[in-house]
N, C-alpha and C positions, 0 to 999 in steps of 0.2 A: 717752723709754721710757715706755709707758703704765703707770700705777700701778693696782693692783687692790686691792679691799678688800670687806668685808661691810657690809651695811645691814641692820639688825635692827629689828623692832617690839617686840621683848621680850614678846611675848604670854605670859600665864599663865592657867590655867583651873583652879579648885578642883573637879576632877571626879575620880572614882576612876581610878587608873592614870596620872595625868598625870605627866610627867617634870619639868614646871615648874608646880607647883601654886599659887604664890602670888608676890606681888611680891618678897618676900625672896629666894626661889630664883632668880627672874629676874635681879634685880641682881647677886647674888652670882656666878651662872653667867656673867653678861656680863663681869665682871672676869676670870674663869678663861679666857673665850673671847678677850679681848684679849691675854692672855698667850700663849695657843696661836698666835694670829695673829702675834703678835711673833716668837715663837721659829721658826715654820716659814717665815716669808718673805712674808706678805701686807703691803701698805703701809698699810692703814687699817682702823679699827673705827669704824663710824658707826652711830648710832641714829636711829630715827624718834621723833617726839614728838607724842603724842595725848592729849588730856584727856578725863576722864570714862570711860576704858576701861581694860581689863585689859591694859595695855601701858605702855611707857615714857611718863612725863609730865613729870618733872623731870630733865633731863639732866645738869646740872652736877655734882651729887655723883657720879654714876656715872661722868662723863667724868674727873673729877678723879681718882677711884679707879683708873680704867683706866690713866690717864697715869702715876700713881704707881708702878705695878708693871710698866710697860714701858719699853723704851729707844729704840725706833726708830719704831714706827707712829704715823701721825696718828690722832687720835681727833676725831670729827666728829658733826654733826647734819644730818639730812635729812628735815625742817626744823623749826625753832623757829617756832611760829605767833605772829607779832608782834601778833595781834589780842588775846592774853592777856598781853602783856609791857609792863612799864615800861621804857622804853628805858635810863634811867641804872641801874636796878638790874640790867638785863641786861648793861650795859656792866661793871659792877663783877664780876659772876659770870663773865663770859667772860674778862676780863683775869686775874683770879685763877687760873682753870682753866688758862689759857694759860701762866702762870708756872709752875704745877706741871708742866705738860706740856713745859717748855723750848721753847716755841714750836711745838708739834705740834698745836695746836687748828685745826680746819677748821670754821668756824661757818656752817652753812646756815640761812638765815632766809627768811621769806616771808610773804604774806598768809595762807598755810595752806589746807588743804583742808576739806571739810565735816566738822563734828564731830557726835557723837550728841546733844549737848546743844543745844536750840533757843535757850537763853538763856545759854549758857556764858560768853560775854564779859562779859555785863552782871553775871553773879555774881562775876567777877573784878574788877569796878569800871570797865569800859569800855563806852561806848556811842558811837554816831555822832552827829555834830553835823548840823544841817540841810543836806541836799545832799551830804553825805560819804558815799562808798562805803567798804566794808572794805579795798579796794585802796588808796584814798586815805589811809586811816588807817594802814595798814601801811607805806606808802611815807613818810608823814611821820615814823613812828616809826624807821624805819631810818635816815633822814637824821640824826636827833638822835643816835641810838646810834653811828653812825660818827663824828660830830664829837666825841662824848664819848670814844671809845676812841682817837682821834687826840690828845686832850689839850687840847681846846678848853675854856676855863673855862665852867662852867655855873652856878655859884653864886656869891653875893656874901659876902664877909666883912663883918664889922661896919665895918671901916674903909672899904671900898668903898662900902658904903651910905650912911655918914656923908658921904663926899666926893662922892656922887652919880655914882660911876664905874660902868663895866659890870662883869659877872661876872669874878672873879679867882681862883676855885677850881675846878680840874679834879676829875673823879672820880679816886679812888684804890682800888686800884693801877692803874697803866697797864702795859701789856705791849708793848714795841716789836715791830713786825712784824705784830701781830694785825690792823690795818686791811688788810693785803694778803691776808688769808685768810678774808675774808667772801664767802660764796656766796649768791646769790639763787636761790631755787626758782622756776623759770619754766615755766608750763604752756601757753605759746602763743608764736607767732612774736613777737608785739607785746611781750610781756614779756621775751623774749630780747633785743630791740632795746633796751628800756628799761634791762635790766641792763647791757649794754655802755655805754650813754650814762652810766650812774652809775659805771662803772669797777669794778664788782664781778665776781667769778668767776661762771660760769653753772652751776648745778645744775639740768639739764634734768629735768622731771617724768617720772614713769613713765607719764604719759598727756598727750595733747596736746588742747586745746580748740579748737573751730572747725576740726576736721580737714577736709581737702579730698578724701578718698577715696583718696589714695596710701597706700602701706604706712607703717606707724608709722615704721620706721627711716629711710625717705626723708625724711619730713616733719621728723623730728628732726635728721637730718644738715644739712637746709637751715637749720634754727634755729641749729644750732652755727656753721655757716659764716658766716651773716649776722651773728651776735653777734660773731665774730672780726673780721670786716670793719669794723664799726662801732666796736668797741673800739680797733682799731689806728689807724683813720682819725682818731679823736678824740685820739690821742696819749697815751692813759693810761699810766702807768708800770706795769711788770709784764707778764707774758705773756698775761694774759687767759685763764684756765684754763676748760675745760669738763669736765663730768663727766655720765655717763649711767649709768643702773641697769637691770640685766637679771636676770630669774629663770633660773638655769642650774643644772642638776642632772645632772652626769654619772653614768652608770650603770657602776659597778665592782663591785657586790656585790648579794646578794639583798635586803638592806635597801633599797638604792637603788631596785631594781626594784619592791619592794613599795609604797614610799612614793611614787614619782614615775613609774614606768613607764608609767602610762596617761594621763599629763598632756601629753605632747609632741606635736610635729608637728601642733599646731593653727595657725590663722591669728590675725590681729589680732583684738581685741575692740573692738566699737563699741557705746557706749551714751550716756546723757545724764548730764550733770553740770552743776549750777548753770544749767539752761536752755540749755546748749550741747551740740552733739554732741561726744563725746570719743572718742579712740582710744588703745588701749595695744597693745603687742606681745605676741607669744606666749611661752610658757614654751619654754626650750631644754633638751630632754632627749635623751640618746643616749649613746654611747660617748664617751670623752675626745676621740677624733678627730673625731666627728661634732658635738660641741659646739663644738669649735674651729673646724670649717668654718662652722658658723652664726654664730659671732662674726666671722670673716674676711669673711662675705657681708653683714654688717650695716654699713651705711654710717655710721651714727651712732657705733656702737662704734669704727670705724676712725678717725673724726674726733676722738674724745674724748681728753683727757688722763688721765682717771681713769675706771675702770669699776667700779661698785658692784654687788655681787651680793647679792641678797635672801636672807637667811639663814632657814632654817627653825629658829629658836631653840628652839621648843617641843619639838624632839626631843632636846634635851640637849647636854651638852658632848661626850660621847664621840662620838656620831654627827657633830656639827658639826666636830670635829677631822678626822674622815674626809672630810667634805664639803669642808673648806678644803684638805685635801691633794689631793683631786680637782680642785679649782679651780687649784691650782698647776701640776698635770699639764697641764690645758688651757692655762694661760698659757705653759708651755714650748712646747706645740705650736704656739700662735700666734706665739710668738717674743718675748713680753714678758718672759720671765724666762731 
């Protein structure tokens, strides 16, 4: 059965009339939103991670708080930008959060998308070696991170050093099962194949690079199918899960119509990102039945194990409870609930 959840940037803006004016409000409201999602029947509460912006930047305190006050739902990231991370510190934080969550952490990581800071990674203490790309950098970090969360020793005790032995100290804590819940954010067909080769779950990006002119959902469906074929051909343990994200806004009230009624029925968007053509899909706006029909007609959605819906979190808790209830009505119409 397909799982559904929300994915939120956690935007806040210190402007007159803002429902989410600052970081404190955003963080506290997302804890409330996780409780609402847990109570009404969503399967996941995921957050985006971006640095130097008025949005989520440090996910683990928030995810731990969300997990501590919920019982069922997964808590996740889409995605942690590994250009900014120490892989061993990340391993400790992820394991501790997963223990608090009783094994409900779904950790999305990747090379990340463009950030507003031109030198952000350098300010965090990271730079590229000669001939290294940021993709190489992130892939090297995720390999070390995955070895660490699997319990591979990474440091030497005084005894091991004295005897000339290899590392004998793994990171602590460790959380059994976490290695099976790591997702790679893939923005191209090639990175989808690489994700399968590594044995990670696939978190398909909201846009695809090097697009070939076909509709976004068709290209993304091909990415998911190829990922699965490679994953299973290589004999990795586990099912090899795939998730996609969609902006969907069912119209059931005047507020829905006022906020989103003019944004639907468009086509894909095509532009440039990192020097490549990139394509993303349209917003899905309409009645519950119309949005359900759009989802059923979306090949990538029908291929996915999880569908995450981009949350308009800046509209506050009350409106987003209504939005989540609308999503559940759509999910029942599709046959997911």
